[in-house]
C-alpha positions as CSV (number, residue, x, y, z in Angstrom):
1,M,-81.0,-1.5,-16.0
2,A,-79.2,-0.3,-12.9
3,F,-80.8,-3.0,-10.7
4,R,-79.7,-5.6,-13.2
5,N,-76.1,-4.4,-13.1
6,W,-76.2,-4.1,-9.3
7,L,-77.5,-7.7,-9.0
8,K,-74.9,-9.0,-11.5
9,V,-72.0,-7.4,-9.7
10,R,-73.2,-8.9,-6.3
11,L,-73.6,-12.4,-7.8
12,I,-70.2,-12.4,-9.4
13,A,-68.5,-11.1,-6.2
14,G,-70.4,-13.7,-4.2
15,F,-69.3,-16.4,-6.5
16,F,-65.7,-15.4,-6.4
17,V,-65.8,-15.3,-2.6
18,T,-67.8,-18.5,-2.0
19,V,-66.2,-20.9,-4.4
20,P,-62.6,-20.5,-3.1
21,A,-63.8,-20.6,0.5
22,V,-65.8,-23.8,-0.1
23,A,-62.9,-25.4,-2.0
24,T,-60.4,-24.5,0.7
25,T,-62.7,-25.9,3.4
26,W,-63.2,-29.1,1.5
27,I,-59.5,-29.6,0.7
28,L,-58.6,-29.0,4.4
29,W,-61.3,-31.4,5.5
30,V,-60.1,-34.1,3.2
31,F,-56.5,-33.5,4.3
32,W,-57.4,-33.6,8.0
33,S,-59.5,-36.7,7.5
34,G,-56.7,-38.5,5.7
35,I,-54.2,-37.5,8.4
36,D,-56.6,-38.6,11.1
37,D,-57.2,-42.0,9.3
38,I,-53.4,-42.6,9.1
39,F,-52.4,-41.5,12.6
40,A,-55.5,-42.4,14.7
41,P,-54.5,-46.1,15.0
42,M,-51.0,-45.2,16.0
43,Y,-52.2,-42.7,18.6
44,A,-54.8,-45.2,20.0
45,H,-52.1,-47.8,20.3
46,L,-49.7,-45.3,21.9
47,F,-52.1,-43.9,24.5
48,G,-54.3,-47.0,24.9
49,R,-57.4,-45.2,23.8
50,P,-58.5,-42.8,21.0
51,V,-57.6,-39.2,21.7
52,P,-59.9,-36.7,20.0
53,G,-58.1,-33.8,18.4
54,L,-54.7,-35.3,17.8
55,G,-55.5,-35.8,14.1
56,F,-56.2,-32.1,13.8
57,L,-53.1,-31.2,15.7
58,T,-51.0,-33.5,13.5
59,A,-52.5,-31.9,10.3
60,I,-51.7,-28.4,11.6
61,A,-48.1,-29.6,12.5
62,I,-47.6,-31.1,9.0
63,I,-48.9,-27.8,7.4
64,F,-46.6,-25.8,9.6
65,L,-43.6,-28.0,8.8
66,L,-44.3,-28.0,5.1
67,G,-44.6,-24.2,5.2
68,S,-41.4,-23.8,7.0
69,F,-39.6,-26.1,4.6
70,A,-41.0,-24.3,1.6
71,R,-40.1,-20.9,2.9
72,N,-36.5,-21.8,3.8
73,V,-35.7,-24.1,0.8
74,F,-37.8,-22.8,-2.1
75,G,-37.7,-19.2,-0.9
76,R,-33.9,-19.2,-1.0
77,R,-33.9,-20.6,-4.5
78,V,-36.4,-18.0,-5.7
79,L,-34.3,-15.2,-4.0
80,A,-31.2,-16.6,-5.6
81,I,-32.8,-16.6,-9.0
82,G,-34.1,-13.1,-8.5
83,D,-30.6,-11.9,-7.5
84,T,-29.1,-13.5,-10.6
85,V,-31.6,-11.7,-12.8
86,L,-31.0,-8.4,-11.1
87,L,-27.2,-8.7,-11.4
88,K,-27.6,-9.1,-15.2
89,V,-29.6,-5.8,-15.5
90,E,-27.4,-2.9,-16.7
91,Q,-27.8,0.2,-14.6
92,K,-28.6,3.3,-16.6
93,G,-28.5,6.6,-14.7
94,P,-28.5,7.3,-11.0
95,A,-30.1,5.0,-8.5
96,C,-30.0,7.3,-5.5
97,H,-32.1,10.4,-4.8
98,T,-28.9,12.4,-4.6
99,G,-28.0,11.6,-8.2
100,A,-25.2,9.2,-7.2
101,P,-25.0,5.7,-8.8
102,T,-25.8,4.1,-5.4
103,C,-27.0,5.2,-2.0
104,F,-24.6,2.9,-0.2
105,F,-21.5,4.8,0.7
106,R,-20.2,3.1,3.9
107,V,-19.5,-0.5,4.7
108,A,-21.4,-1.7,7.7
109,K,-19.2,-3.4,10.3
């Protein structure tokens, strides 16, 4: 019975590691191939010949730009929503280790 449980745990762990890794690899490969199919003719026309690796670099640049955009735009919205929710919470009791309602006593200049 112990061997059966040992085997089951390893198979489940392997499944939950392998499936996301394979899915991520496949999605990135499809994305990279699509970007390369779109931009390869433009790069070939621009440089006069096909340049290997520019599709990959373009895909990385697009992922970086989307990540930066998402972090700055959507991240600010999420933080604003979180601040709004926290401002609606009524404080009950001290919030500082000294027993004071707040630990912020001086204004930074």
